[in-house]
CHARMM internal coordinates of N, CA and C (Angstrom, degrees):
IC EDIT
DIST 1 N 1 CA 1.4249
DIST 1 CA 1 C 1.5062
ANGL 1 N 1 CA 1 C 110.33
DIST 1 C 2 N 1.2874
ANGL 1 CA 1 C 2 N 117.57
DIHE 1 N 1 CA 1 C 2 N 138.33
DIST 2 N 2 CA 1.4471
ANGL 1 C 2 N 2 CA 120.11
DIHE 1 CA 1 C 2 N 2 CA 179.83
DIST 2 CA 2 C 1.4751
ANGL 2 N 2 CA 2 C 115.32
DIHE 1 C 2 N 2 CA 2 C -80.50
DIST 2 C 3 N 1.3228
ANGL 2 CA 2 C 3 N 117.61
DIHE 2 N 2 CA 2 C 3 N -175.92
DIST 3 N 3 CA 1.4739
ANGL 2 C 3 N 3 CA 121.74
DIHE 2 CA 2 C 3 N 3 CA 178.52
DIST 3 CA 3 C 1.5085
ANGL 3 N 3 CA 3 C 110.22
DIHE 2 C 3 N 3 CA 3 C -68.08
DIST 3 C 4 N 1.3345
ANGL 3 CA 3 C 4 N 114.91
DIHE 3 N 3 CA 3 C 4 N 155.74
DIST 4 N 4 CA 1.4442
ANGL 3 C 4 N 4 CA 120.10
DIHE 3 CA 3 C 4 N 4 CA 176.70
DIST 4 CA 4 C 1.5192
ANGL 4 N 4 CA 4 C 108.49
DIHE 3 C 4 N 4 CA 4 C -86.61
DIST 4 C 5 N 1.3208
ANGL 4 CA 4 C 5 N 115.04
DIHE 4 N 4 CA 4 C 5 N 146.18
DIST 5 N 5 CA 1.4618
ANGL 4 C 5 N 5 CA 119.09
DIHE 4 CA 4 C 5 N 5 CA 177.58
DIST 5 CA 5 C 1.5173
ANGL 5 N 5 CA 5 C 112.14
DIHE 4 C 5 N 5 CA 5 C -74.76
DIST 5 C 6 N 1.3554
ANGL 5 CA 5 C 6 N 113.81
DIHE 5 N 5 CA 5 C 6 N 148.13
DIST 6 N 6 CA 1.4930
ANGL 5 C 6 N 6 CA 119.00
DIHE 5 CA 5 C 6 N 6 CA 177.84
DIST 6 CA 6 C 1.5541
ANGL 6 N 6 CA 6 C 105.21
DIHE 5 C 6 N 6 CA 6 C -78.20
DIST 6 C 7 N 1.3393
ANGL 6 CA 6 C 7 N 113.79
DIHE 6 N 6 CA 6 C 7 N 141.34
DIST 7 N 7 CA 1.4197
ANGL 6 C 7 N 7 CA 120.86
DIHE 6 CA 6 C 7 N 7 CA 174.91
DIST 7 CA 7 C 1.5668
ANGL 7 N 7 CA 7 C 107.53
DIHE 6 C 7 N 7 CA 7 C -78.68
DIST 7 C 8 N 1.3336
ANGL 7 CA 7 C 8 N 116.86
DIHE 7 N 7 CA 7 C 8 N 102.09
DIST 8 N 8 CA 1.4426
ANGL 7 C 8 N 8 CA 120.76
DIHE 7 CA 7 C 8 N 8 CA -171.21
DIST 8 CA 8 C 1.5136
ANGL 8 N 8 CA 8 C 114.79
DIHE 7 C 8 N 8 CA 8 C -64.11
DIST 8 C 9 N 1.3427
ANGL 8 CA 8 C 9 N 117.78
DIHE 8 N 8 CA 8 C 9 N -35.40
DIST 9 N 9 CA 1.4482
ANGL 8 C 9 N 9 CA 117.94
DIHE 8 CA 8 C 9 N 9 CA 179.20
DIST 9 CA 9 C 1.5299
ANGL 9 N 9 CA 9 C 112.47
DIHE 8 C 9 N 9 CA 9 C -65.37
DIST 9 C 10 N 1.3434
ANGL 9 CA 9 C 10 N 114.69
DIHE 9 N 9 CA 9 C 10 N -36.33
DIST 10 N 10 CA 1.4782
ANGL 9 C 10 N 10 CA 116.77
DIHE 9 CA 9 C 10 N 10 CA 177.55
DIST 10 CA 10 C 1.5010
ANGL 10 N 10 CA 10 C 111.53
DIHE 9 C 10 N 10 CA 10 C -76.37
DIST 10 C 11 N 1.2868
ANGL 10 CA 10 C 11 N 119.79
DIHE 10 N 10 CA 10 C 11 N -29.81
DIST 11 N 11 CA 1.4923
ANGL 10 C 11 N 11 CA 120.66
DIHE 10 CA 10 C 11 N 11 CA -179.95
DIST 11 CA 11 C 1.5356
ANGL 11 N 11 CA 11 C 109.69
DIHE 10 C 11 N 11 CA 11 C -71.10
DIST 11 C 12 N 1.3116
ANGL 11 CA 11 C 12 N 117.71
DIHE 11 N 11 CA 11 C 12 N -22.87
DIST 12 N 12 CA 1.4403
ANGL 11 C 12 N 12 CA 118.84
DIHE 11 CA 11 C 12 N 12 CA 176.95
DIST 12 CA 12 C 1.5112
ANGL 12 N 12 CA 12 C 112.06
DIHE 11 C 12 N 12 CA 12 C -82.20
DIST 12 C 13 N 1.3181
ANGL 12 CA 12 C 13 N 117.92
DIHE 12 N 12 CA 12 C 13 N -26.45
DIST 13 N 13 CA 1.4779
ANGL 12 C 13 N 13 CA 122.30
DIHE 12 CA 12 C 13 N 13 CA -177.26
DIST 13 CA 13 C 1.5291
ANGL 13 N 13 CA 13 C 113.84
DIHE 12 C 13 N 13 CA 13 C -89.42
DIST 13 C 14 N 1.2988
ANGL 13 CA 13 C 14 N 117.26
DIHE 13 N 13 CA 13 C 14 N -29.04
DIST 14 N 14 CA 1.4300
ANGL 13 C 14 N 14 CA 123.50
DIHE 13 CA 13 C 14 N 14 CA -174.22
DIST 14 CA 14 C 1.5208
ANGL 14 N 14 CA 14 C 112.56
DIHE 13 C 14 N 14 CA 14 C -119.67
DIST 14 C 15 N 1.3398
ANGL 14 CA 14 C 15 N 115.51
DIHE 14 N 14 CA 14 C 15 N 149.73
DIST 15 N 15 CA 1.4556
ANGL 14 C 15 N 15 CA 121.47
DIHE 14 CA 14 C 15 N 15 CA 178.57
DIST 15 CA 15 C 1.4997
ANGL 15 N 15 CA 15 C 109.67
DIHE 14 C 15 N 15 CA 15 C -133.56
DIST 15 C 16 N 1.3422
ANGL 15 CA 15 C 16 N 119.76
DIHE 15 N 15 CA 15 C 16 N 131.88
DIST 16 N 16 CA 1.4124
ANGL 15 C 16 N 16 CA 124.67
DIHE 15 CA 15 C 16 N 16 CA 179.97
DIST 16 CA 16 C 1.5597
ANGL 16 N 16 CA 16 C 108.67
DIHE 15 C 16 N 16 CA 16 C -93.52
DIST 16 C 17 N 1.3028
ANGL 16 CA 16 C 17 N 118.50
DIHE 16 N 16 CA 16 C 17 N 124.22
DIST 17 N 17 CA 1.4653
ANGL 16 C 17 N 17 CA 122.06
DIHE 16 CA 16 C 17 N 17 CA -178.58
DIST 17 CA 17 C 1.5100
ANGL 17 N 17 CA 17 C 110.49
DIHE 16 C 17 N 17 CA 17 C -79.35
DIST 17 C 18 N 1.3178
ANGL 17 CA 17 C 18 N 116.54
DIHE 17 N 17 CA 17 C 18 N 173.47
DIST 18 N 18 CA 1.4426
ANGL 17 C 18 N 18 CA 121.51
DIHE 17 CA 17 C 18 N 18 CA -178.99
DIST 18 CA 18 C 1.5610
ANGL 18 N 18 CA 18 C 112.67
DIHE 17 C 18 N 18 CA 18 C -62.14
DIST 18 C 19 N 1.2973
ANGL 18 CA 18 C 19 N 114.37
DIHE 18 N 18 CA 18 C 19 N -33.50
DIST 19 N 19 CA 1.4846
ANGL 18 C 19 N 19 CA 120.93
DIHE 18 CA 18 C 19 N 19 CA -176.83
DIST 19 CA 19 C 1.5428
ANGL 19 N 19 CA 19 C 111.36
DIHE 18 C 19 N 19 CA 19 C -85.40
DIST 19 C 20 N 1.3573
ANGL 19 CA 19 C 20 N 117.46
DIHE 19 N 19 CA 19 C 20 N -3.85
DIST 20 N 20 CA 1.4706
ANGL 19 C 20 N 20 CA 121.41
DIHE 19 CA 19 C 20 N 20 CA 176.37
DIST 20 CA 20 C 1.5206
ANGL 20 N 20 CA 20 C 114.02
DIHE 19 C 20 N 20 CA 20 C 97.70
DIST 20 C 21 N 1.3006
ANGL 20 CA 20 C 21 N 119.61
DIHE 20 N 20 CA 20 C 21 N 5.66
DIST 21 N 21 CA 1.4075
ANGL 20 C 21 N 21 CA 124.21
DIHE 20 CA 20 C 21 N 21 CA 175.33
DIST 21 CA 21 C 1.5283
ANGL 21 N 21 CA 21 C 110.46
DIHE 20 C 21 N 21 CA 21 C -78.86
DIST 21 C 22 N 1.3364
ANGL 21 CA 21 C 22 N 117.75
DIHE 21 N 21 CA 21 C 22 N 153.22
DIST 22 N 22 CA 1.4689
ANGL 21 C 22 N 22 CA 122.20
DIHE 21 CA 21 C 22 N 22 CA -179.02
DIST 22 CA 22 C 1.5425
ANGL 22 N 22 CA 22 C 107.55
DIHE 21 C 22 N 22 CA 22 C -108.96
DIST 22 C 23 N 1.3115
ANGL 22 CA 22 C 23 N 117.15
DIHE 22 N 22 CA 22 C 23 N 128.25
DIST 23 N 23 CA 1.4222
ANGL 22 C 23 N 23 CA 122.65
DIHE 22 CA 22 C 23 N 23 CA 178.05
DIST 23 CA 23 C 1.5161
ANGL 23 N 23 CA 23 C 110.35
DIHE 22 C 23 N 23 CA 23 C -113.47
DIST 23 C 24 N 1.3451
ANGL 23 CA 23 C 24 N 118.69
DIHE 23 N 23 CA 23 C 24 N 150.46
DIST 24 N 24 CA 1.4254
ANGL 23 C 24 N 24 CA 123.78
DIHE 23 CA 23 C 24 N 24 CA 169.31
DIST 24 CA 24 C 1.5154
ANGL 24 N 24 CA 24 C 108.12
DIHE 23 C 24 N 24 CA 24 C -142.17
DIST 24 C 25 N 1.3258
ANGL 24 CA 24 C 25 N 114.77
DIHE 24 N 24 CA 24 C 25 N 163.50
DIST 25 N 25 CA 1.4597
ANGL 24 C 25 N 25 CA 121.72
DIHE 24 CA 24 C 25 N 25 CA -179.19
DIST 25 CA 25 C 1.5390
ANGL 25 N 25 CA 25 C 108.51
DIHE 24 C 25 N 25 CA 25 C -74.90
DIST 25 C 26 N 1.2921
ANGL 25 CA 25 C 26 N 117.23
DIHE 25 N 25 CA 25 C 26 N 151.06
DIST 26 N 26 CA 1.4551
ANGL 25 C 26 N 26 CA 122.39
DIHE 25 CA 25 C 26 N 26 CA 177.07
DIST 26 CA 26 C 1.5219
ANGL 26 N 26 CA 26 C 108.42
DIHE 25 C 26 N 26 CA 26 C -68.19
DIST 26 C 27 N 1.3484
ANGL 26 CA 26 C 27 N 116.43
DIHE 26 N 26 CA 26 C 27 N 147.07
DIST 27 N 27 CA 1.4261
ANGL 26 C 27 N 27 CA 122.76
DIHE 26 CA 26 C 27 N 27 CA -179.59
DIST 27 CA 27 C 1.5462
ANGL 27 N 27 CA 27 C 109.23
DIHE 26 C 27 N 27 CA 27 C -71.27
DIST 27 C 28 N 1.3424
ANGL 27 CA 27 C 28 N 114.94
DIHE 27 N 27 CA 27 C 28 N 151.09
DIST 28 N 28 CA 1.4664
ANGL 27 C 28 N 28 CA 120.46
DIHE 27 CA 27 C 28 N 28 CA 169.83
DIST 28 CA 28 C 1.4849
ANGL 28 N 28 CA 28 C 116.51
DIHE 27 C 28 N 28 CA 28 C 74.79
DIST 28 C 29 N 1.3443
ANGL 28 CA 28 C 29 N 120.73
DIHE 28 N 28 CA 28 C 29 N 38.89
DIST 29 N 29 CA 1.4375
ANGL 28 C 29 N 29 CA 122.99
DIHE 28 CA 28 C 29 N 29 CA 178.59
DIST 29 CA 29 C 1.5101
ANGL 29 N 29 CA 29 C 113.23
DIHE 28 C 29 N 29 CA 29 C -101.67
DIST 29 C 30 N 1.2732
ANGL 29 CA 29 C 30 N 118.25
DIHE 29 N 29 CA 29 C 30 N -6.36
DIST 30 N 30 CA 1.4877
ANGL 29 C 30 N 30 CA 120.66
DIHE 29 CA 29 C 30 N 30 CA -170.19
DIST 30 CA 30 C 1.5049
ANGL 30 N 30 CA 30 C 111.80
DIHE 29 C 30 N 30 CA 30 C -71.38
DIST 30 C 31 N 1.3234
ANGL 30 CA 30 C 31 N 118.50
DIHE 30 N 30 CA 30 C 31 N -58.78
DIST 31 N 31 CA 1.4942
ANGL 30 C 31 N 31 CA 119.51
DIHE 30 CA 30 C 31 N 31 CA -175.34
DIST 31 CA 31 C 1.5200
ANGL 31 N 31 CA 31 C 106.82
DIHE 30 C 31 N 31 CA 31 C -151.93
DIST 31 C 32 N 1.3066
ANGL 31 CA 31 C 32 N 116.65
DIHE 31 N 31 CA 31 C 32 N 176.37
DIST 32 N 32 CA 1.4782
ANGL 31 C 32 N 32 CA 127.22
DIHE 31 CA 31 C 32 N 32 CA -173.59
DIST 32 CA 32 C 1.5305
ANGL 32 N 32 CA 32 C 110.29
DIHE 31 C 32 N 32 CA 32 C 61.97
DIST 32 C 33 N 1.3055
ANGL 32 CA 32 C 33 N 116.13
DIHE 32 N 32 CA 32 C 33 N 38.82
DIST 33 N 33 CA 1.4837
ANGL 32 C 33 N 33 CA 118.45
DIHE 32 CA 32 C 33 N 33 CA -178.86
DIST 33 CA 33 C 1.5594
ANGL 33 N 33 CA 33 C 112.05
DIHE 32 C 33 N 33 CA 33 C -97.13
DIST 33 C 34 N 1.3249
ANGL 33 CA 33 C 34 N 117.89
DIHE 33 N 33 CA 33 C 34 N -4.70
DIST 34 N 34 CA 1.4490
ANGL 33 C 34 N 34 CA 121.33
DIHE 33 CA 33 C 34 N 34 CA -178.38
DIST 34 CA 34 C 1.5292
ANGL 34 N 34 CA 34 C 108.99
DIHE 33 C 34 N 34 CA 34 C -71.14
DIST 34 C 35 N 1.3291
ANGL 34 CA 34 C 35 N 117.34
DIHE 34 N 34 CA 34 C 35 N -29.23
DIST 35 N 35 CA 1.4345
ANGL 34 C 35 N 35 CA 121.15
DIHE 34 CA 34 C 35 N 35 CA -176.95
DIST 35 CA 35 C 1.5570
ANGL 35 N 35 CA 35 C 112.86
DIHE 34 C 35 N 35 CA 35 C -81.41
DIST 35 C 36 N 1.3023
ANGL 35 CA 35 C 36 N 116.05
DIHE 35 N 35 CA 35 C 36 N -13.74
DIST 36 N 36 CA 1.4711
ANGL 35 C 36 N 36 CA 120.99
DIHE 35 CA 35 C 36 N 36 CA -177.66
DIST 36 CA 36 C 1.5057
ANGL 36 N 36 CA 36 C 109.42
DIHE 35 C 36 N 36 CA 36 C -70.54
DIST 36 C 37 N 1.3453
ANGL 36 CA 36 C 37 N 116.87
DIHE 36 N 36 CA 36 C 37 N 152.08
DIST 37 N 37 CA 1.4643
ANGL 36 C 37 N 37 CA 121.15
DIHE 36 CA 36 C 37 N 37 CA 175.40
DIST 37 CA 37 C 1.5411
ANGL 37 N 37 CA 37 C 106.93
DIHE 36 C 37 N 37 CA 37 C -77.39
DIST 37 C 38 N 1.3100
ANGL 37 CA 37 C 38 N 111.51
DIHE 37 N 37 CA 37 C 38 N 165.38
DIST 38 N 38 CA 1.4803
ANGL 37 C 38 N 38 CA 117.79
DIHE 37 CA 37 C 38 N 38 CA 179.73
DIST 38 CA 38 C 1.5255
ANGL 38 N 38 CA 38 C 111.93
DIHE 37 C 38 N 38 CA 38 C -60.92
DIST 38 C 39 N 1.3013
ANGL 38 CA 38 C 39 N 117.17
DIHE 38 N 38 CA 38 C 39 N -36.80
DIST 39 N 39 CA 1.4658
ANGL 38 C 39 N 39 CA 121.13
DIHE 38 CA 38 C 39 N 39 CA -179.10
DIST 39 CA 39 C 1.5504
ANGL 39 N 39 CA 39 C 110.15
DIHE 38 C 39 N 39 CA 39 C -64.12
DIST 39 C 40 N 1.3242
ANGL 39 CA 39 C 40 N 113.93
DIHE 39 N 39 CA 39 C 40 N -43.95
DIST 40 N 40 CA 1.4951
ANGL 39 C 40 N 40 CA 119.71
DIHE 39 CA 39 C 40 N 40 CA -178.95
DIST 40 CA 40 C 1.5404
ANGL 40 N 40 CA 40 C 109.02
DIHE 39 C 40 N 40 CA 40 C -65.85
DIST 40 C 41 N 1.3203
ANGL 40 CA 40 C 41 N 118.54
DIHE 40 N 40 CA 40 C 41 N -44.24
DIST 41 N 41 CA 1.4644
ANGL 40 C 41 N 41 CA 121.70
DIHE 40 CA 40 C 41 N 41 CA 177.83
DIST 41 CA 41 C 1.5248
ANGL 41 N 41 CA 41 C 111.22
DIHE 40 C 41 N 41 CA 41 C -57.63
DIST 41 C 42 N 1.3113
ANGL 41 CA 41 C 42 N 116.00
DIHE 41 N 41 CA 41 C 42 N -42.92
DIST 42 N 42 CA 1.4895
ANGL 41 C 42 N 42 CA 121.36
DIHE 41 CA 41 C 42 N 42 CA -178.37
DIST 42 CA 42 C 1.5278
ANGL 42 N 42 CA 42 C 110.46
DIHE 41 C 42 N 42 CA 42 C -64.43
DIST 42 C 43 N 1.3591
ANGL 42 CA 42 C 43 N 115.60
DIHE 42 N 42 CA 42 C 43 N -40.71
DIST 43 N 43 CA 1.4421
ANGL 42 C 43 N 43 CA 119.25
DIHE 42 CA 42 C 43 N 43 CA -178.36
DIST 43 CA 43 C 1.5328
ANGL 43 N 43 CA 43 C 112.01
DIHE 42 C 43 N 43 CA 43 C -70.24
DIST 43 C 44 N 1.3280
ANGL 43 CA 43 C 44 N 116.06
DIHE 43 N 43 CA 43 C 44 N -29.80
DIST 44 N 44 CA 1.4689
ANGL 43 C 44 N 44 CA 118.83
DIHE 43 CA 43 C 44 N 44 CA -179.42
DIST 44 CA 44 C 1.5325
ANGL 44 N 44 CA 44 C 111.54
DIHE 43 C 44 N 44 CA 44 C -74.24
DIST 44 C 45 N 1.2907
ANGL 44 CA 44 C 45 N 120.26
DIHE 44 N 44 CA 44 C 45 N -14.05
DIST 45 N 45 CA 1.4891
ANGL 44 C 45 N 45 CA 121.65
DIHE 44 CA 44 C 45 N 45 CA -178.32
DIST 45 CA 45 C 1.5362
ANGL 45 N 45 CA 45 C 111.01
DIHE 44 C 45 N 45 CA 45 C -72.32
DIST 45 C 46 N 1.3097
ANGL 45 CA 45 C 46 N 117.62
DIHE 45 N 45 CA 45 C 46 N -27.00
DIST 46 N 46 CA 1.5019
ANGL 45 C 46 N 46 CA 117.63
DIHE 45 CA 45 C 46 N 46 CA -174.91
DIST 46 CA 46 C 1.5031
ANGL 46 N 46 CA 46 C 107.75
DIHE 45 C 46 N 46 CA 46 C -90.78
DIST 46 C 47 N 1.3309
ANGL 46 CA 46 C 47 N 115.50
DIHE 46 N 46 CA 46 C 47 N 152.71
DIST 47 N 47 CA 1.4564
ANGL 46 C 47 N 47 CA 120.94
DIHE 46 CA 46 C 47 N 47 CA 175.58
DIST 47 CA 47 C 1.4942
ANGL 47 N 47 CA 47 C 112.15
DIHE 46 C 47 N 47 CA 47 C -80.53
DIST 47 C 48 N 1.3605
ANGL 47 CA 47 C 48 N 116.02
DIHE 47 N 47 CA 47 C 48 N 161.08
DIST 48 N 48 CA 1.4693
ANGL 47 C 48 N 48 CA 122.36
DIHE 47 CA 47 C 48 N 48 CA -178.24
DIST 48 CA 48 C 1.5486
ANGL 48 N 48 CA 48 C 106.37
DIHE 47 C 48 N 48 CA 48 C -100.83
DIST 48 C 49 N 1.3297
ANGL 48 CA 48 C 49 N 117.02
DIHE 48 N 48 CA 48 C 49 N 135.42
DIST 49 N 49 CA 1.4191
ANGL 48 C 49 N 49 CA 122.29
DIHE 48 CA 48 C 49 N 49 CA 172.90
DIST 49 CA 49 C 1.5558
ANGL 49 N 49 CA 49 C 106.97
DIHE 48 C 49 N 49 CA 49 C -94.25
DIST 49 C 50 N 1.3080
ANGL 49 CA 49 C 50 N 115.10
DIHE 49 N 49 CA 49 C 50 N 125.28
DIST 50 N 50 CA 1.4745
ANGL 49 C 50 N 50 CA 119.09
DIHE 49 CA 49 C 50 N 50 CA -174.84
DIST 50 CA 50 C 1.4904
ANGL 50 N 50 CA 50 C 112.40
DIHE 49 C 50 N 50 CA 50 C -73.38
DIST 50 C 51 N 1.2828
ANGL 50 CA 50 C 51 N 119.34
DIHE 50 N 50 CA 50 C 51 N 152.27
DIST 51 N 51 CA 1.4836
ANGL 50 C 51 N 51 CA 124.67
DIHE 50 CA 50 C 51 N 51 CA -179.58
DIST 51 CA 51 C 1.5343
ANGL 51 N 51 CA 51 C 109.28
DIHE 50 C 51 N 51 CA 51 C -73.62
DIST 51 C 52 N 1.3500
ANGL 51 CA 51 C 52 N 115.60
DIHE 51 N 51 CA 51 C 52 N 153.58
DIST 52 N 52 CA 1.5146
ANGL 51 C 52 N 52 CA 119.29
DIHE 51 CA 51 C 52 N 52 CA -176.23
DIST 52 CA 52 C 1.4919
ANGL 52 N 52 CA 52 C 116.74
DIHE 51 C 52 N 52 CA 52 C -54.00
DIST 52 C 53 N 1.3876
ANGL 52 CA 52 C 53 N 121.99
DIHE 52 N 52 CA 52 C 53 N -40.33
DIST 53 N 53 CA 1.4751
ANGL 52 C 53 N 53 CA 120.37
DIHE 52 CA 52 C 53 N 53 CA 179.87
DIST 53 CA 53 C 1.5381
ANGL 53 N 53 CA 53 C 115.56
DIHE 52 C 53 N 53 CA 53 C -52.82
DIST 53 C 54 N 1.3667
ANGL 53 CA 53 C 54 N 114.96
DIHE 53 N 53 CA 53 C 54 N -36.56
DIST 54 N 54 CA 1.4504
ANGL 53 C 54 N 54 CA 119.47
DIHE 53 CA 53 C 54 N 54 CA -176.61
DIST 54 CA 54 C 1.5218
ANGL 54 N 54 CA 54 C 114.27
DIHE 53 C 54 N 54 CA 54 C -86.15
DIST 54 C 55 N 1.3647
ANGL 54 CA 54 C 55 N 117.63
DIHE 54 N 54 CA 54 C 55 N -18.25
DIST 55 N 55 CA 1.4442
ANGL 54 C 55 N 55 CA 121.10
DIHE 54 CA 54 C 55 N 55 CA -170.16
DIST 55 CA 55 C 1.5369
ANGL 55 N 55 CA 55 C 111.11
DIHE 54 C 55 N 55 CA 55 C -66.51
DIST 55 C 56 N 1.3155
ANGL 55 CA 55 C 56 N 117.24
DIHE 55 N 55 CA 55 C 56 N -39.80
DIST 56 N 56 CA 1.4636
ANGL 55 C 56 N 56 CA 120.31
DIHE 55 CA 55 C 56 N 56 CA -177.64
DIST 56 CA 56 C 1.5286
ANGL 56 N 56 CA 56 C 111.74
DIHE 55 C 56 N 56 CA 56 C -64.61
DIST 56 C 57 N 1.3647
ANGL 56 CA 56 C 57 N 114.56
DIHE 56 N 56 CA 56 C 57 N -40.22
DIST 57 N 57 CA 1.4642
ANGL 56 C 57 N 57 CA 122.03
DIHE 56 CA 56 C 57 N 57 CA 179.73
DIST 57 CA 57 C 1.5485
ANGL 57 N 57 CA 57 C 108.49
DIHE 56 C 57 N 57 CA 57 C -65.70
DIST 57 C 58 N 1.3264
ANGL 57 CA 57 C 58 N 117.80
DIHE 57 N 57 CA 57 C 58 N -43.43
DIST 58 N 58 CA 1.4694
ANGL 57 C 58 N 58 CA 121.15
DIHE 57 CA 57 C 58 N 58 CA -176.05
DIST 58 CA 58 C 1.4969
ANGL 58 N 58 CA 58 C 107.77
DIHE 57 C 58 N 58 CA 58 C -69.33
DIST 58 C 59 N 1.3507
ANGL 58 CA 58 C 59 N 119.27
DIHE 58 N 58 CA 58 C 59 N -43.32
DIST 59 N 59 CA 1.4519
ANGL 58 C 59 N 59 CA 121.35
DIHE 58 CA 58 C 59 N 59 CA -179.20
DIST 59 CA 59 C 1.5037
ANGL 59 N 59 CA 59 C 112.85
DIHE 58 C 59 N 59 CA 59 C -59.45
DIST 59 C 60 N 1.3499
ANGL 59 CA 59 C 60 N 115.18
DIHE 59 N 59 CA 59 C 60 N -38.54
DIST 60 N 60 CA 1.4891
ANGL 59 C 60 N 60 CA 118.76
DIHE 59 CA 59 C 60 N 60 CA 178.43
DIST 60 CA 60 C 1.5103
ANGL 60 N 60 CA 60 C 112.14
DIHE 59 C 60 N 60 CA 60 C -64.38
DIST 60 C 61 N 1.3235
ANGL 60 CA 60 C 61 N 116.98
DIHE 60 N 60 CA 60 C 61 N -35.16
DIST 61 N 61 CA 1.4759
ANGL 60 C 61 N 61 CA 120.83
DIHE 60 CA 60 C 61 N 61 CA -179.82
DIST 61 CA 61 C 1.5116
ANGL 61 N 61 CA 61 C 111.66
DIHE 60 C 61 N 61 CA 61 C -79.35
DIST 61 C 62 N 1.3379
ANGL 61 CA 61 C 62 N 117.40
DIHE 61 N 61 CA 61 C 62 N -36.67
DIST 62 N 62 CA 1.4972
ANGL 61 C 62 N 62 CA 120.41
DIHE 61 CA 61 C 62 N 62 CA -177.67
DIST 62 CA 62 C 1.5078
ANGL 62 N 62 CA 62 C 110.51
DIHE 61 C 62 N 62 CA 62 C -76.36
DIST 62 C 63 N 1.3499
ANGL 62 CA 62 C 63 N 118.48
DIHE 62 N 62 CA 62 C 63 N -25.44
DIST 63 N 63 CA 1.4341
ANGL 62 C 63 N 63 CA 122.23
DIHE 62 CA 62 C 63 N 63 CA 177.56
DIST 63 CA 63 C 1.4900
ANGL 63 N 63 CA 63 C 114.30
DIHE 62 C 63 N 63 CA 63 C 90.88
DIST 63 C 64 N 1.3130
ANGL 63 CA 63 C 64 N 116.65
DIHE 63 N 63 CA 63 C 64 N 33.64
DIST 64 N 64 CA 1.4963
ANGL 63 C 64 N 64 CA 120.74
DIHE 63 CA 63 C 64 N 64 CA 175.37
DIST 64 CA 64 C 1.4769
ANGL 64 N 64 CA 64 C 111.89
DIHE 63 C 64 N 64 CA 64 C -112.27
END
COOR INIT
IC SEED 1 N 1 CA 1 C
IC BUILD
């Protein structure tokens, strides 16, 4: 049996760090951000590190 294909939609949304953690972009950054408070805008700039139960599933789909 050959190699499994990478799930491209998940590989574009998630990134595996050098230490094996999985990061994703914060939700709601595309538009309608003028109405957000400064605190909310600041919090949206940082990426989210996924919780351990989801990391194994994401890593299997991303191919890492």
